[in-house]
C-alpha positions as CSV (number, residue, x, y, z in Angstrom):
1,X,-0.7,0.6,-35.1
2,X,-3.2,3.2,-34.4
3,X,-1.3,5.7,-36.7
4,X,-1.5,3.2,-39.7
5,X,-5.2,2.7,-38.8
6,X,-5.9,6.4,-39.0
7,X,-4.0,6.8,-42.4
8,X,-6.1,3.9,-43.9
9,X,-9.4,5.4,-42.6
10,X,-8.4,8.8,-44.0
11,X,-7.5,7.4,-47.3
12,X,-10.9,5.7,-47.7
13,X,-12.9,8.6,-46.5
14,X,-11.0,11.1,-48.7
15,X,-11.7,9.1,-51.7
16,X,-15.5,9.0,-51.0
17,X,-17.6,10.8,-53.7
18,X,-19.8,12.7,-51.2
19,X,-18.0,15.4,-49.3
20,X,-20.6,15.8,-46.6
21,X,-20.2,12.1,-45.7
22,X,-16.5,12.5,-46.1
23,X,-16.2,15.3,-43.6
24,X,-18.6,13.8,-41.0
25,X,-17.0,10.3,-41.1
26,X,-13.6,11.9,-40.9
27,X,-14.6,13.8,-37.7
28,X,-16.2,10.6,-36.2
29,X,-13.3,8.2,-36.8
30,X,-10.9,10.8,-35.6
31,X,-12.6,11.2,-32.5
32,X,-13.0,7.4,-32.1
33,X,-9.2,6.9,-32.6
34,X,-8.6,9.6,-30.1
35,X,-10.7,8.0,-27.6
36,X,-9.1,4.7,-28.1
37,X,-5.7,6.2,-27.5
38,X,-6.9,7.9,-24.5
39,X,-8.5,4.9,-23.1
40,X,-5.4,2.7,-23.8
41,X,-3.3,5.3,-21.9
42,X,-5.5,5.5,-19.0
43,X,-5.7,1.7,-18.6
44,X,-1.9,1.5,-18.6
45,X,-1.6,4.1,-16.0
46,X,-4.3,2.5,-13.8
47,X,-2.6,-0.9,-14.3
48,X,0.8,0.6,-13.1
49,X,-0.8,2.3,-10.1
50,X,-2.7,-0.8,-9.3
51,X,0.4,-3.0,-9.4
52,X,2.2,-0.5,-7.1
53,X,-0.7,-0.5,-4.6
54,X,-0.7,-4.3,-4.6
55,X,3.0,-4.4,-4.0
56,X,2.8,-2.2,-1.2
57,X,0.0,-4.1,0.5
58,X,1.8,-7.4,0.0
59,X,5.1,-6.0,1.4
60,X,3.2,-4.8,4.6
61,X,1.5,-8.2,4.9
62,X,4.7,-10.1,4.4
63,X,6.7,-8.0,7.0
64,X,4.0,-8.5,9.5
65,X,3.9,-12.2,9.0
66,X,7.7,-12.6,9.1
67,X,7.9,-10.5,12.2
68,X,5.2,-12.3,14.0
69,X,6.4,-15.6,13.2
70,X,9.7,-14.9,15.2
71,X,7.4,-14.9,18.4
72,X,7.1,-18.2,20.1
73,X,3.5,-19.7,19.8
74,X,2.2,-17.3,17.1
75,X,0.4,-19.3,14.4
76,X,-0.5,-18.6,10.8
77,X,-4.2,-18.4,11.7
78,X,-3.5,-15.6,14.2
79,X,-1.5,-13.6,11.7
80,X,-4.4,-13.9,9.3
81,X,-6.8,-12.9,12.0
82,X,-4.8,-9.7,12.6
83,X,-4.8,-9.0,8.9
84,X,-8.6,-9.6,8.6
85,X,-9.2,-7.3,11.6
86,X,-7.3,-4.5,10.0
87,X,-9.6,-4.9,7.2
88,X,-12.6,-4.7,9.4
89,X,-11.2,-1.7,11.3
90,X,-10.6,0.4,8.1
91,X,-14.4,0.3,7.4
92,X,-15.0,1.9,10.8
93,X,-12.8,4.9,10.3
94,X,-10.2,6.7,8.4
95,X,-7.1,4.5,9.0
96,X,-6.3,2.3,6.1
97,X,-5.8,-1.4,6.8
98,X,-2.4,-1.5,5.2
99,X,-1.4,1.4,7.4
100,X,-2.6,-0.3,10.6
101,X,-0.7,-3.4,9.6
102,X,2.5,-1.4,9.3
103,X,1.9,-0.2,12.9
104,X,1.3,-3.7,14.1
105,X,4.4,-4.9,12.3
106,X,6.5,-2.5,14.2
107,X,4.7,-3.3,17.5
108,X,5.4,-6.9,16.8
109,X,9.1,-6.3,16.9
110,X,8.8,-6.0,20.5
111,X,8.0,-9.7,20.6
112,X,4.3,-9.5,21.6
113,X,1.7,-12.1,21.1
114,X,-0.9,-11.8,18.4
115,X,-3.7,-11.5,20.8
116,X,-2.0,-8.6,22.4
117,X,-1.5,-6.8,19.0
118,X,-5.2,-7.4,18.2
119,X,-6.3,-6.0,21.5
120,X,-4.2,-2.7,21.0
121,X,-5.3,-2.2,17.2
122,X,-8.4,-0.1,18.0
123,X,-6.5,2.2,20.4
124,X,-3.7,2.5,17.9
125,X,-6.0,3.5,15.1
126,X,-7.6,6.1,17.4
127,X,-4.2,7.5,18.4
128,X,-3.1,7.6,14.7
129,X,-6.2,9.5,13.8
130,X,-5.9,11.9,16.6
131,X,-2.2,12.6,15.8
132,X,-2.4,12.5,12.0
133,X,-6.0,13.0,11.0
134,X,-7.2,11.6,7.8
135,X,-3.8,11.4,6.2
136,X,-2.1,8.8,8.5
137,X,0.6,7.1,6.6
138,X,2.4,3.7,7.2
139,X,5.4,5.8,8.5
140,X,3.0,7.4,11.1
141,X,1.9,3.9,12.2
142,X,5.3,2.7,12.7
143,X,6.1,5.6,14.9
144,X,2.9,5.0,16.9
145,X,3.7,1.2,17.0
146,X,7.2,2.0,18.3
147,X,5.7,4.2,21.1
148,X,3.2,1.6,22.1
149,X,5.9,-1.1,22.1
150,X,8.1,1.0,24.5
151,X,5.2,1.4,27.0
152,X,4.7,-2.5,26.9
153,X,8.3,-2.8,27.7
154,X,7.7,-0.6,30.9
155,X,8.9,2.8,29.4
156,X,5.8,4.5,30.7
157,X,6.9,8.0,29.7
158,X,7.0,7.0,25.9
159,X,3.6,8.4,25.2
160,X,4.0,11.7,27.2
161,X,4.9,13.6,23.9
162,X,1.5,12.7,22.5
163,X,-0.2,13.9,25.7
164,X,-0.9,10.3,27.3
165,X,0.2,9.5,30.9
166,X,-0.5,6.9,33.5
167,X,-1.3,7.0,37.2
168,X,0.9,5.1,39.6
169,X,-1.2,2.1,39.8
170,X,-1.2,1.8,35.9
171,X,2.6,2.5,35.8
172,X,3.2,-0.5,38.2
173,X,1.2,-2.8,36.1
174,X,3.0,-1.6,32.9
175,X,6.5,-2.2,34.5
176,X,5.9,-5.4,36.3
177,X,2.6,-7.0,35.1
178,X,2.2,-9.7,32.7
179,X,1.8,-9.1,28.9
180,X,-2.0,-9.6,29.1
181,X,-2.3,-7.2,32.1
182,X,-0.2,-4.5,30.3
183,X,-2.2,-4.8,27.1
184,X,-5.5,-4.4,29.1
185,X,-4.1,-1.2,31.0
186,X,-2.8,0.3,27.8
187,X,-6.0,-0.5,25.8
188,X,-8.1,1.2,28.5
189,X,-5.9,4.3,28.8
190,X,-5.9,4.8,25.0
191,X,-9.7,4.3,25.0
192,X,-10.1,7.0,27.7
193,X,-7.7,9.5,25.9
194,X,-8.3,9.1,22.3
195,X,-11.2,6.5,22.0
196,X,-13.7,7.3,19.2
197,X,-11.5,9.7,17.2
198,X,-11.1,7.3,14.3
199,X,-14.9,6.8,14.0
200,X,-15.6,10.5,14.6
201,X,-13.4,11.7,11.7
202,X,-15.3,9.2,9.3
203,X,-18.3,11.4,9.7
204,X,-16.6,14.5,8.4
205,X,-16.4,15.3,4.7
206,X,-12.7,14.8,4.8
207,X,-13.3,11.4,6.5
208,X,-15.8,10.3,3.7
209,X,-13.2,11.3,1.2
210,X,-10.5,9.4,2.9
211,X,-12.7,6.3,3.2
212,X,-13.5,6.6,-0.6
213,X,-9.8,6.7,-1.3
214,X,-9.3,3.6,0.9
215,X,-12.2,1.7,-1.0
216,X,-10.6,2.7,-4.3
217,X,-7.1,1.6,-3.1
218,X,-8.5,-1.9,-2.2
219,X,-10.0,-2.1,-5.7
220,X,-6.6,-1.2,-7.2
221,X,-4.8,-3.9,-5.0
222,X,-7.3,-6.4,-6.2
223,X,-6.5,-5.6,-9.8
224,X,-2.8,-5.2,-9.2
225,X,-2.7,-8.6,-7.6
226,X,-4.0,-10.2,-10.7
227,X,-1.4,-8.3,-13.0
228,X,1.6,-9.0,-10.6
229,X,2.0,-12.8,-11.6
230,X,2.3,-11.6,-15.2
231,X,5.2,-9.3,-14.3
232,X,6.7,-12.0,-12.2
233,X,6.7,-14.4,-15.2
234,X,8.2,-11.7,-17.4
235,X,10.9,-10.9,-14.9
236,X,11.8,-14.6,-14.6
237,X,12.0,-14.9,-18.4
238,X,14.2,-11.8,-18.6
239,X,16.5,-13.1,-15.9
240,X,17.1,-16.3,-17.7
241,X,18.0,-14.3,-20.9
242,X,20.5,-11.9,-19.3
243,X,23.5,-14.1,-20.0
244,X,22.6,-14.3,-23.7
245,X,22.0,-10.5,-23.8
246,X,25.3,-9.9,-22.1
247,X,27.2,-12.1,-24.5
248,X,25.7,-10.2,-27.5
249,X,26.3,-6.8,-26.0
250,X,30.0,-7.9,-25.3
251,X,30.5,-8.7,-28.8
252,X,28.9,-5.6,-30.3
253,X,31.0,-3.4,-27.9
254,X,34.1,-5.4,-28.7
255,X,33.7,-5.0,-32.4
256,X,33.0,-1.3,-31.9
257,X,36.3,-0.9,-30.0
258,X,38.2,-2.8,-32.7
259,X,36.9,-0.3,-35.3
260,X,38.0,2.8,-33.5
261,X,41.1,4.6,-34.9
262,X,43.7,5.0,-32.3
263,X,44.1,8.5,-30.9
264,X,47.8,8.3,-31.2
């Protein structure tokens, strides 16, 4: 369409009686069409990346909900509370909210209550920042969530590889205490060892850049969430047409094979 538009514009301009206007207009219109093409391409690329960002966010959120609902007593309100808390925490440091949710999802597989997860979230974010800096990924968060889950199950040596240990009294609680008691001890130890790292990194230039990326990612997720339903409708439509497409292709290839000359 843009090519046809350019041809039409060129024709009108080239038939103009004034050469000076002719050349100026040609440059201007050529520039305008070029800008239009560039903007269209940029919008498509941005749309694709936004859809990808929204899909990843929805996937992390869905996994968290599915895992936590397997734990007796966990309500939808509590799950939403954890998601919202992850969003609040990401404003205070360099750990993206979706990354934190991935860690909580893994920690949730240890059949822990929602209140326990929420209590451990700040410590997990600090440990993530301490171990992975401003580039902590969902995979990193899953690994940290797995380590914290093991400690909550009484495997007190699980955090030794990241330099965190417990005294005898703390070990006793982590092995034989209630879930609430274990969460309190683990949260306290994380605070004593890595507390404040997440917030401190936010004050660095790298942290400020990371926070800008997080905010830009949130914007993309919002745009992507608007576009996803359209793709969903298209996918549903296409799925319904597959039998017709298949029937047509079978006829075409069958006819093609009929027309082939036998090799022997």
